[in-house]
BAFI-3210 file (N, C-alpha, C; in Angstrom, 3 decimals, decimal comma, padded with zeros to 6 digits):
// residues 249
n [1|2|3|4|5|6|7|8|9|10|11|12|13|14|15|16|17|18|19|20|21|22|23|24|25|26|27|28|29|30|31|32|33|34|35|36|37|38|39|40|41|42|43|44|45|46|47|48|49|50|51|52|53|54|55|56|57|58|59|60|61|62|63|64|65|66|67|68|69|70|71|72|73|74|75|76|77|78|79|80|81|82|83|84|85|86|87|88|89|90|91|92|93|94|95|96|97|98|99|100|101|102|103|104|105|106|107|108|109|110|111|112|113|114|115|116|117|118|119|120|121|122|123|124|125|126|127|128|129|130|131|132|133|134|135|136|137|138|139|140|141|142|143|144|145|146|147|148|149|150|151|152|153|154|155|156|157|158|159|160|161|162|163|164|165|166|167|168|169|170|171|172|173|174|175|176|177|178|179|180|181|182|183|184|185|186|187|188|189|190|191|192|193|194|195|196|197|198|199|200|201|202|203|204|205|206|207|208|209|210|211|212|213|214|215|216|217|218|219|220|221|222|223|224|225|226|227|228|229|230|231|232|233|234|235|236|237|238|239|240|241|242|243|244|245|246|247|248|249]
n.u [000,891|000,334|002,309|000,587|001,375|002,945|000,584|-001,735|-003,523|-006,684|-007,673|-010,351|-011,930|-013,718|-015,272|-015,987|-018,483|-019,603|-019,937|-020,298|-018,545|-015,369|-015,245|-016,281|-013,744|-011,524|-012,732|-012,274|-009,357|-008,518|-009,634|-008,319|-005,823|-006,355|-007,932|-010,695|-013,668|-015,987|-019,162|-020,310|-022,715|-022,496|-022,171|-023,676|-024,685|-021,957|-021,261|-022,974|-022,191|-019,243|-019,489|-020,800|-019,647|-016,838|-014,092|-010,885|-009,687|-010,824|-011,812|-012,454|-013,997|-014,080|-015,896|-015,728|-014,586|-016,414|-018,863|-020,217|-018,370|-016,625|-017,723|-018,307|-015,770|-015,098|-016,762|-015,564|-013,318|-014,344|-015,675|-015,512|-014,885|-014,674|-012,496|-010,334|-009,811|-007,490|-007,549|-008,059|-008,213|-009,128|-009,166|-010,051|-007,283|-007,508|-008,505|-006,168|-004,985|-007,563|-007,238|-004,884|-005,464|-007,443|-005,945|-004,139|-005,699|-006,352|-006,126|-005,926|-004,557|-003,570|-004,186|-003,615|-004,693|-004,699|-006,573|-006,546|-004,784|-002,469|-003,563|-001,746|-000,179|-002,563|-002,829|-000,085|-000,217|-002,391|-001,310|001,184|000,000|-001,368|000,492|002,423|005,307|007,975|010,457|013,008|012,419|013,756|014,626|014,989|015,344|014,102|014,018|010,535|009,930|009,644|010,756|010,081|012,052|011,933|009,227|008,129|006,704|005,912|005,963|004,686|003,474|001,078|000,000|000,190|001,562|001,970|004,666|005,728|008,102|009,972|009,253|010,148|012,830|013,513|012,729|014,445|016,971|016,523|015,687|018,457|020,097|020,122|019,898|020,753|021,029|019,996|020,679|018,729|019,204|021,347|019,490|018,323|020,561|021,783|019,295|017,089|019,079|020,093|022,662|024,881|023,865|021,799|018,194|015,163|014,127|011,607|010,731|011,566|010,777|007,848|007,700|008,590|006,810|004,653|005,652|005,768|003,210|002,144|003,960|002,602|000,632|000,923|002,266|000,122|-000,057|002,368|004,736|007,565|009,344|011,217|011,462|013,931|013,873|015,928|018,183|017,734|016,452|015,471|015,287|013,767|013,896|011,700|010,517|010,939|009,790|007,005|006,607|005,239|005,842|007,481|005,949|006,669|007,590]
n.v [-001,213|002,165|004,639|006,266|008,532|010,110|011,435|013,981|014,924|014,092|014,055|014,399|012,215|012,070|008,961|007,985|006,433|003,652|001,134|-000,912|-002,937|-002,355|000,052|-000,467|-002,163|000,145|001,903|000,793|000,472|002,974|003,947|002,066|003,461|005,723|007,560|010,069|009,022|009,833|008,762|008,387|007,831|007,413|009,990|012,340|012,373|012,696|014,863|016,739|016,157|016,955|019,466|020,275|018,881|019,376|018,075|017,041|015,365|013,517|010,152|008,667|005,592|004,121|002,053|001,588|003,723|005,962|008,306|009,391|009,976|011,117|013,502|014,019|014,995|016,828|018,724|018,674|020,703|022,880|023,784|026,087|025,512|022,378|021,942|022,638|020,287|017,434|014,493|011,197|008,463|005,347|003,100|-000,021|-002,070|-002,339|000,405|002,058|003,269|005,112|006,753|007,870|009,805|011,672|012,181|013,992|016,365|017,593|019,697|020,189|018,633|015,281|011,929|008,398|005,478|001,890|-000,933|-004,659|-003,731|-003,222|-002,457|-000,911|000,302|002,024|003,992|004,997|006,699|008,291|009,574|010,613|012,570|014,396|015,318|018,178|018,364|017,262|016,883|014,395|012,615|010,175|010,978|010,955|012,486|013,028|015,173|016,252|014,170|012,626|010,590|008,845|007,250|005,705|005,556|004,499|006,120|007,853|010,637|013,052|015,729|015,470|013,738|011,495|007,873|004,306|002,630|-000,738|-002,798|-003,825|-002,197|000,171|000,022|-000,514|001,512|003,639|002,999|003,220|006,242|006,936|006,731|008,574|008,990|006,943|003,631|000,660|-002,378|-005,355|-007,369|-006,615|-005,023|-007,552|-008,260|-005,815|-004,937|-006,916|-008,985|-011,091|-013,525|-013,169|-014,109|-015,646|-015,719|-014,291|-012,779|-012,112|-011,331|-008,801|-007,579|-007,223|-005,990|-003,514|-002,724|-002,287|-000,336|001,774|002,125|003,151|005,556|006,971|007,711|009,682|011,283|012,433|011,009|010,879|009,121|007,831|006,079|004,167|001,625|-000,511|-002,899|-004,841|-003,616|-002,437|-000,479|002,760|005,611|008,441|011,909|013,640|015,967|015,783|015,896|014,181|011,299|008,700|005,415|002,329|-000,607|-003,244|-006,544]
n.w [-000,047|-000,556|000,949|003,185|004,705|002,947|001,509|000,628|003,086|003,843|001,390|-001,193|-003,217|-006,650|-008,065|-010,776|-012,986|-015,578|-015,960|-012,994|-012,216|-012,105|-010,995|-008,079|-007,751|-007,972|-005,998|-003,294|-003,535|-003,579|-001,298|000,696|000,547|002,113|001,231|000,746|-000,831|-003,192|-004,868|-008,426|-010,707|-013,589|-016,475|-016,055|-013,496|-012,451|-013,428|-011,806|-009,293|-009,256|-009,215|-006,761|-004,697|-004,988|-005,603|-004,802|-006,813|-009,568|-010,601|-013,620|-014,590|-017,413|-019,267|-021,825|-024,574|-025,782|-027,888|-025,867|-023,672|-024,874|-025,140|-022,203|-021,601|-022,972|-021,850|-019,319|-020,003|-020,618|-018,758|-016,081|-013,374|-013,264|-014,994|-013,518|-012,222|-011,313|-013,327|-013,668|-016,034|-016,256|-018,291|-020,649|-022,005|-024,800|-025,481|-025,691|-027,954|-028,353|-025,919|-026,072|-028,253|-026,749|-025,041|-026,006|-027,292|-024,488|-022,280|-019,480|-016,300|-015,960|-015,899|-017,637|-017,535|-018,152|-017,733|-016,987|-014,011|-011,446|-008,038|-006,420|-008,437|-009,294|-007,075|-006,955|-009,070|-008,258|-006,060|-007,345|-008,974|-007,430|-005,985|-005,029|-004,292|-005,209|-004,348|-003,846|-005,634|-007,961|-010,937|-014,475|-017,445|-020,692|-023,303|-023,259|-021,771|-018,515|-016,580|-013,585|-011,568|-009,299|-008,409|-010,819|-012,692|-015,447|-017,111|-019,360|-021,670|-021,931|-019,976|-017,361|-016,865|-015,385|-015,352|-015,586|-013,727|-015,734|-017,999|-016,995|-016,658|-018,955|-020,651|-019,192|-020,114|-022,654|-023,258|-022,202|-024,022|-026,121|-029,564|-030,717|-032,316|-030,952|-030,786|-030,700|-029,559|-028,004|-025,976|-024,715|-023,062|-021,659|-020,377|-020,067|-018,720|-019,814|-020,670|-023,376|-026,623|-025,320|-024,371|-025,889|-028,865|-029,087|-026,955|-026,034|-028,110|-027,367|-024,764|-025,705|-027,784|-025,831|-024,342|-026,109|-026,923|-024,315|-023,967|-026,184|-025,032|-023,083|-024,243|-026,004|-028,397|-029,971|-031,464|-030,283|-030,622|-032,744|-035,245|-036,421|-038,597|-039,629|-038,022|-035,114|-032,482|-032,313|-030,187|-030,233|-028,854|-027,099|-028,202|-030,824|-034,139|-035,021|-036,726|-038,939|-037,820|-038,852|-037,908|-035,702|-037,402]
ca.u [000,142|001,330|002,924|-000,214|002,251|003,017|-000,801|-002,231|-004,877|-008,312|-007,899|-011,443|-011,548|-015,137|-015,193|-017,568|-018,517|-021,159|-020,014|-019,714|-017,267|-014,359|-015,537|-015,802|-012,086|-011,073|-012,896|-011,626|-007,907|-008,639|-010,329|-007,263|-004,773|-006,967|-008,594|-012,218|-014,384|-017,850|-019,427|-021,146|-022,942|-022,804|-021,906|-024,823|-024,611|-020,481|-021,361|-023,698|-021,353|-018,383|-020,149|-021,546|-018,384|-015,374|-013,325|-009,611|-009,223|-011,817|-011,360|-013,598|-013,843|-014,660|-015,701|-015,459|-014,430|-017,483|-019,328|-020,582|-017,029|-015,914|-018,709|-018,147|-014,255|-015,446|-017,429|-014,418|-012,284|-014,929|-016,411|-014,636|-014,468|-014,500|-011,280|-009,066|-009,402|-007,035|-008,487|-007,560|-009,073|-009,486|-010,134|-009,246|-006,210|-007,738|-008,710|-004,716|-005,367|-008,495|-006,763|-004,131|-006,323|-008,186|-004,685|-003,621|-006,821|-006,772|-005,168|-005,950|-003,870|-004,544|-003,527|-004,435|-004,656|-005,499|-006,729|-006,251|-003,939|-002,830|-003,829|-000,346|-000,413|-003,331|-002,316|000,867|-000,694|-003,044|-000,453|002,208|-000,985|-001,780|001,421|003,197|006,279|008,530|011,665|013,437|011,959|014,634|014,340|015,879|014,790|014,166|012,998|009,897|009,351|010,347|010,608|010,719|012,761|011,427|007,703|007,926|005,999|006,551|005,530|004,502|003,024|-000,629|-000,446|001,161|001,238|002,544|005,243|005,894|009,168|010,755|008,946|010,874|014,263|013,508|012,490|015,384|017,805|016,496|016,062|019,487|021,079|019,953|019,256|021,510|020,497|020,130|020,627|017,680|020,643|022,098|018,367|018,552|021,836|021,689|017,833|016,632|020,149|020,519|023,961|025,012|023,032|020,417|017,122|014,280|014,204|010,449|010,606|011,857|009,798|006,888|008,060|009,123|005,659|003,636|005,921|005,518|001,738|002,090|004,485|001,715|-000,857|001,667|002,801|-000,593|-000,112|003,552|005,616|009,010|010,025|011,414|011,618|014,371|013,873|017,292|019,029|017,016|015,750|015,828|014,661|013,812|013,922|010,067|010,461|011,337|008,659|006,592|006,543|004,632|006,763|006,922|005,615|007,428|007,158]
ca.v [-000,007|003,578|005,493|007,656|009,783|010,930|011,690|015,149|014,799|014,535|014,331|013,650|011,735|011,407|008,099|008,266|005,250|003,377|-000,048|-000,726|-003,700|-001,832|000,833|-000,956|-002,121|001,464|002,514|000,063|000,931|004,810|004,082|001,553|004,716|006,882|008,697|010,165|008,616|009,944|007,724|009,035|006,670|007,992|011,187|013,313|012,515|013,150|016,598|017,370|015,996|017,679|021,112|020,071|018,458|019,854|017,099|017,095|014,649|012,717|008,926|007,909|004,385|004,193|000,525|001,845|005,137|006,139|009,865|010,227|009,814|012,704|014,705|014,570|015,416|018,511|019,222|019,200|021,158|024,184|024,116|026,801|024,810|021,287|022,336|022,831|019,195|016,654|013,610|009,836|007,881|003,860|002,128|-001,280|-002,101|-001,984|001,515|002,824|004,833|006,068|007,630|008,649|010,808|012,464|013,228|015,304|017,498|017,888|021,058|019,997|017,877|014,106|010,480|007,447|003,958|000,703|-002,175|-004,899|-003,013|-003,488|-001,762|000,080|001,301|003,265|004,717|005,806|007,529|009,326|010,327|011,180|013,565|015,206|015,834|019,236|018,825|016,430|016,511|013,032|011,904|009,741|011,144|011,008|013,227|012,917|016,198|016,599|013,325|012,696|009,324|008,687|005,578|005,193|004,986|004,318|006,885|008,340|011,797|014,009|016,933|014,849|013,082|010,580|006,714|004,052|001,887|-002,081|-002,740|-004,097|-001,379|001,211|-000,180|-000,309|003,235|004,002|002,566|003,861|007,498|007,505|006,426|009,579|008,829|005,849|002,596|000,023|-003,723|-005,922|-008,082|-005,626|-005,039|-008,653|-008,405|-004,844|-004,773|-008,707|-009,751|-012,662|-013,819|-013,126|-015,247|-016,207|-014,863|-014,515|-011,159|-011,455|-010,686|-007,585|-006,789|-007,444|-005,189|-002,386|-002,547|-001,949|001,004|002,326|002,646|004,027|006,595|007,241|008,387|010,653|012,262|012,775|010,162|010,949|007,677|008,449|004,490|003,848|000,190|-000,623|-004,467|-005,220|-003,048|-002,341|000,633|004,150|006,171|009,783|012,741|013,986|017,362|015,772|015,863|012,920|010,727|007,732|004,707|000,997|-001,759|-004,603|-007,545]
ca.w [000,148|-000,802|002,244|003,451|005,231|001,995|000,748|001,151|004,392|003,867|000,017|-001,691|-004,753|-007,089|-009,151|-012,012|-013,844|-016,263|-015,428|-011,506|-011,667|-012,123|-010,081|-006,871|-007,167|-007,794|-004,728|-002,697|-003,469|-002,791|000,707|001,525|000,713|002,784|000,352|001,003|-002,097|-003,505|-006,180|-009,119|-011,676|-014,934|-016,794|-015,962|-011,925|-012,279|-013,574|-010,804|-008,130|-009,454|-008,748|-005,366|-003,542|-005,302|-005,117|-005,109|-007,948|-010,091|-011,681|-014,626|-014,853|-018,968|-020,118|-023,387|-024,794|-027,069|-027,810|-024,317|-023,247|-025,612|-024,553|-020,773|-021,442|-023,677|-020,539|-018,268|-020,727|-020,871|-017,211|-015,216|-012,304|-013,367|-015,701|-012,784|-011,485|-012,163|-013,836|-013,981|-016,726|-016,231|-019,192|-020,859|-022,894|-026,286|-025,411|-025,513|-029,281|-028,602|-024,821|-026,459|-029,085|-025,774|-024,088|-027,283|-026,921|-023,442|-021,713|-018,148|-015,528|-016,396|-015,995|-018,152|-016,918|-018,544|-016,723|-015,749|-013,526|-009,772|-007,009|-006,000|-009,678|-009,237|-005,690|-007,059|-010,000|-007,399|-005,007|-008,101|-009,660|-006,478|-004,632|-005,842|-003,983|-005,892|-003,809|-003,360|-006,934|-008,891|-012,033|-015,598|-018,364|-022,578|-024,016|-022,396|-021,003|-017,100|-015,790|-012,057|-011,682|-007,746|-008,353|-012,068|-013,286|-016,633|-017,704|-020,438|-021,788|-022,142|-018,717|-016,844|-016,510|-014,474|-016,115|-014,998|-013,676|-016,925|-018,937|-016,457|-017,057|-020,978|-021,037|-018,712|-020,862|-024,009|-022,769|-021,874|-025,279|-027,466|-030,901|-031,094|-032,730|-030,024|-031,337|-030,149|-028,755|-026,817|-024,982|-024,174|-022,430|-020,603|-019,899|-019,389|-018,078|-020,500|-021,333|-024,725|-027,566|-024,794|-024,268|-027,081|-029,236|-029,218|-025,267|-026,374|-028,941|-026,654|-024,065|-026,673|-027,868|-024,601|-024,016|-027,106|-026,252|-023,094|-024,485|-026,892|-024,271|-022,373|-025,358|-026,983|-029,545|-030,472|-031,522|-030,226|-030,869|-034,161|-034,933|-037,653|-038,624|-039,211|-037,069|-033,804|-032,056|-031,855|-029,407|-030,446|-028,095|-027,333|-028,536|-031,955|-034,736|-034,873|-037,963|-038,575|-037,910|-039,090|-036,665|-035,465|-038,419]
c.u [001,086|001,348|001,755|000,143|002,772|001,701|-000,964|-003,317|-006,013|-008,398|-009,442|-011,362|-013,090|-014,555|-016,459|-017,258|-019,564|-021,011|-019,263|-018,784|-015,947|-014,117|-015,475|-014,754|-011,304|-011,144|-012,326|-009,931|-007,920|-008,668|-008,932|-006,055|-005,259|-007,523|-010,211|-012,772|-015,654|-017,943|-020,174|-021,577|-023,413|-022,302|-022,682|-024,775|-023,145|-020,373|-021,787|-022,902|-020,157|-018,655|-020,459|-020,355|-017,063|-014,465|-012,059|-008,769|-010,635|-011,107|-012,756|-013,052|-014,692|-014,507|-015,767|-015,219|-015,446|-018,031|-019,886|-019,758|-016,452|-016,759|-018,434|-016,760|-014,514|-016,045|-016,401|-013,353|-013,198|-015,457|-015,435|-014,185|-014,087|-012,844|-010,314|-008,917|-008,788|-008,079|-007,900|-008,701|-008,542|-010,149|-009,661|-008,193|-006,452|-008,095|-007,374|-005,329|-005,935|-008,252|-005,450|-004,613|-007,278|-006,817|-004,244|-004,335|-006,784|-005,652|-004,923|-005,113|-004,682|-003,720|-004,231|-003,620|-005,085|-005,411|-006,966|-005,073|-003,701|-003,056|-002,953|-000,645|-001,351|-003,336|-001,291|000,392|-001,468|-002,297|000,388|001,083|-001,372|-000,569|002,397|004,508|006,882|009,878|012,091|012,942|013,257|014,496|015,353|014,866|015,182|013,443|012,259|009,041|010,259|010,195|011,211|010,889|012,367|010,028|007,297|006,815|006,535|005,510|005,617|003,853|001,653|-001,083|000,608|000,573|002,250|003,251|005,580|007,256|010,314|010,271|009,670|012,054|014,463|013,807|013,931|016,487|017,857|016,567|017,299|020,713|020,852|019,257|020,218|020,837|021,219|019,805|019,236|018,281|021,273|020,667|018,694|019,515|021,701|020,412|017,380|017,810|020,136|021,825|023,774|024,649|022,196|019,227|016,506|013,917|012,461|009,869|010,702|010,824|008,146|006,315|007,805|007,673|004,655|004,350|005,643|004,171|001,374|002,684|003,577|000,945|000,019|002,235|001,762|-000,623|001,141|004,474|006,927|010,004|010,277|012,012|012,278|014,394|015,197|018,413|018,797|016,206|016,090|014,683|014,721|013,566|012,155|009,709|010,891|010,353|008,323|006,011|006,111|005,671|006,341|006,658|006,514|006,864|006,600]
c.v [001,252|004,171|006,208|008,761|010,804|011,431|012,834|014,374|014,941|014,998|013,549|013,362|011,454|010,221|008,205|006,929|004,524|001,896|-000,352|-001,996|-003,335|-000,670|000,598|-001,434|-000,901|002,225|002,147|000,227|002,166|004,756|003,220|002,571|005,645|008,071|008,793|009,977|008,861|009,377|008,698|007,914|007,339|009,460|012,143|013,231|012,593|014,389|017,234|016,973|016,971|019,152|021,162|019,951|018,856|019,104|017,539|016,816|013,899|011,468|008,777|006,714|004,176|002,782|000,850|003,454|005,439|008,058|010,211|010,312|011,164|013,884|015,300|015,094|016,781|019,252|019,860|020,538|022,862|024,416|024,990|026,215|023,543|021,177|022,239|021,476|018,477|015,531|012,264|009,220|006,230|003,411|000,697|-001,043|-001,662|-000,579|002,446|003,950|005,676|007,138|008,403|009,892|012,027|013,161|014,283|016,373|018,092|018,533|020,924|018,971|016,676|013,050|009,538|006,025|002,905|-000,614|-003,532|-003,900|-003,233|-002,170|-000,509|001,002|002,661|004,403|005,409|006,853|008,620|010,327|011,486|012,796|014,805|015,840|017,243|019,328|017,428|016,093|014,825|012,189|011,413|009,829|011,503|012,150|013,333|014,210|016,380|015,556|013,096|011,154|009,108|007,264|005,009|004,680|004,494|004,979|007,724|009,892|012,470|014,937|016,515|014,425|012,131|008,896|006,121|002,679|000,543|-001,884|-002,852|-002,990|-000,286|000,987|-000,356|000,934|004,038|004,008|003,283|005,502|007,709|007,408|007,465|008,824|007,665|004,386|001,459|-001,299|-004,507|-007,067|-007,640|-005,704|-006,196|-008,801|-007,236|-004,524|-005,885|-008,821|-011,072|-012,290|-013,529|-014,191|-015,945|-015,314|-014,809|-012,911|-011,148|-010,841|-009,582|-006,601|-006,211|-006,222|-003,782|-002,100|-002,076|-000,931|001,790|002,933|003,858|005,605|007,606|008,508|009,587|011,628|012,948|012,320|010,221|009,645|008,063|007,063|004,386|002,412|000,005|-002,408|-005,027|-004,779|-003,253|-001,311|001,866|004,989|007,916|010,768|013,482|015,246|017,325|015,426|014,488|012,321|009,245|006,291|003,472|000,250|-002,617|-005,879|-008,565]
c.w [000,154|000,711|002,487|004,007|004,026|001,320|001,444|002,319|003,748|002,355|-000,321|-003,221|-005,061|-008,199|-009,664|-012,997|-014,383|-015,992|-014,102|-011,267|-011,271|-010,891|-008,542|-006,647|-007,176|-006,288|-003,419|-002,724|-003,324|-001,483|001,287|001,483|001,522|002,368|000,725|-000,355|-002,065|-004,754|-006,771|-010,518|-012,444|-015,182|-016,322|-014,343|-011,633|-012,457|-012,379|-009,640|-007,966|-009,347|-007,423|-004,407|-003,787|-005,096|-005,800|-006,538|-008,156|-011,029|-012,470|-014,911|-016,215|-019,187|-021,393|-023,555|-026,310|-027,321|-026,602|-023,677|-023,636|-025,439|-022,980|-021,075|-022,063|-022,937|-019,791|-018,948|-020,520|-019,444|-016,528|-013,999|-012,774|-013,907|-014,744|-011,700|-012,042|-012,202|-014,081|-014,774|-016,647|-017,243|-019,687|-021,793|-024,273|-026,376|-025,704|-026,579|-028,776|-026,902|-025,246|-027,547|-028,153|-025,296|-025,002|-027,437|-025,582|-022,671|-019,896|-017,652|-015,667|-016,413|-016,735|-017,811|-017,673|-018,190|-017,655|-015,382|-011,931|-009,034|-006,605|-007,114|-009,669|-008,212|-006,190|-008,296|-009,526|-006,757|-006,114|-008,626|-008,465|-005,751|-005,431|-005,688|-004,601|-005,747|-003,511|-004,604|-007,514|-010,421|-013,186|-016,966|-020,087|-023,267|-023,122|-021,537|-019,708|-016,728|-014,222|-011,883|-010,218|-007,861|-010,054|-012,883|-014,536|-017,121|-018,848|-020,933|-021,714|-021,025|-018,158|-016,599|-015,871|-015,298|-015,234|-014,909|-014,999|-017,833|-018,439|-016,997|-018,469|-021,131|-020,245|-019,785|-022,437|-024,125|-022,735|-023,126|-026,449|-028,325|-031,603|-031,513|-031,732|-030,650|-030,214|-029,108|-027,473|-025,477|-023,923|-022,903|-021,382|-019,954|-018,972|-018,740|-018,408|-020,642|-022,878|-025,416|-026,542|-024,670|-025,707|-027,562|-028,921|-027,811|-025,354|-026,873|-028,493|-025,644|-024,575|-026,794|-026,861|-024,268|-024,826|-026,787|-025,530|-023,110|-025,301|-026,286|-023,331|-023,251|-026,366|-028,212|-030,426|-030,272|-031,591|-030,382|-032,110|-034,138|-036,190|-037,327|-038,809|-038,399|-035,388|-033,344|-031,818|-031,344|-029,504|-029,089|-028,520|-027,833|-030,144|-032,729|-034,951|-036,422|-037,709|-038,670|-037,958|-037,789|-036,540|-036,603|-037,784]
res [m|v|d|s|a|r|q|l|s|a|t|a|v|l|v|a|f|q|k|r|a|v|a|h|w|v|v|h|c|l|r|q|a|g|y|i|v|a|v|a|k|g|y|r|d|a|r|r|r|l|s|i|i|e|p|d|a|a|i|l|c|a|g|m|l|d|g|d|t|e|a|f|f|g|w|l|e|r|d|p|h|a|c|s|i|p|t|v|v|v|a|p|s|k|s|q|p|a|l|a|n|i|a|a|r|r|r|t|r|g|a|y|l|c|w|p|l|k|c|r|d|l|q|l|t|m|r|d|l|l|e|s|d|e|r|g|m|d|q|i|t|n|g|h|l|v|l|d|r|r|s|r|v|l|r|g|r|a|g|i|t|i|l|s|a|t|e|c|r|l|a|e|y|l|m|s|q|g|r|r|t|i|p|v|e|g|l|l|t|r|v|f|d|f|r|t|g|d|g|n|p|d|l|v|r|a|h|v|a|a|l|r|e|k|i|k|i|v|t|g|g|t|d|l|i|r|v|l|n|t|h|g|i|v|f|h|r|s|r|d|t|a|r|r|q|p|q|f|p]
***
């Protein structure tokens, strides 16, 4: 569980949902970390409650990203009160491309998580989104990207997300290499700790693909990882011009 001593005291969070199953799990994780939680069923109830209880943050549990979801985020941007409330979106993994499009258009603080995910990842995201004092964080930067290696939080202009332990090691290594082409075999030894000649390149490809999608979310759709089919992987600085990159074969 996240250390409650570092959490802002008496922090109120509004959880809005359309399907109850994920929302119950989110509410449990937040209360476990000491948050005060209010629940709204549906977007209409969420809009009403956002204007009444004035929460410190909101979490939207989206069973799917549809037109109603888009309209709700449009209202969040326009409403003079709601636009100041940091919002976390929890959506199915298959919704990552749609999340990237939403993140690209939003101006307010936000975080984007795909489920299934761990309770601690949700708690860390909330803590990182709410805390303004970042002293003691172990950060590395690459352009507009900031990676906190201790909490595995990746920040970009469009939001933040939590990386797995392997994704964090991979991101740390790629961000430190500039635009140098990195062979897949080199990642097997330097990131995955295999001996030279051991390990399956498909393992690297799978984790790179997952990291690539999370980076798109926090950058608002920008693809920073270029995959060279015969040579390896190149990681661009986050201020570089985004181009459509080839996918893994």
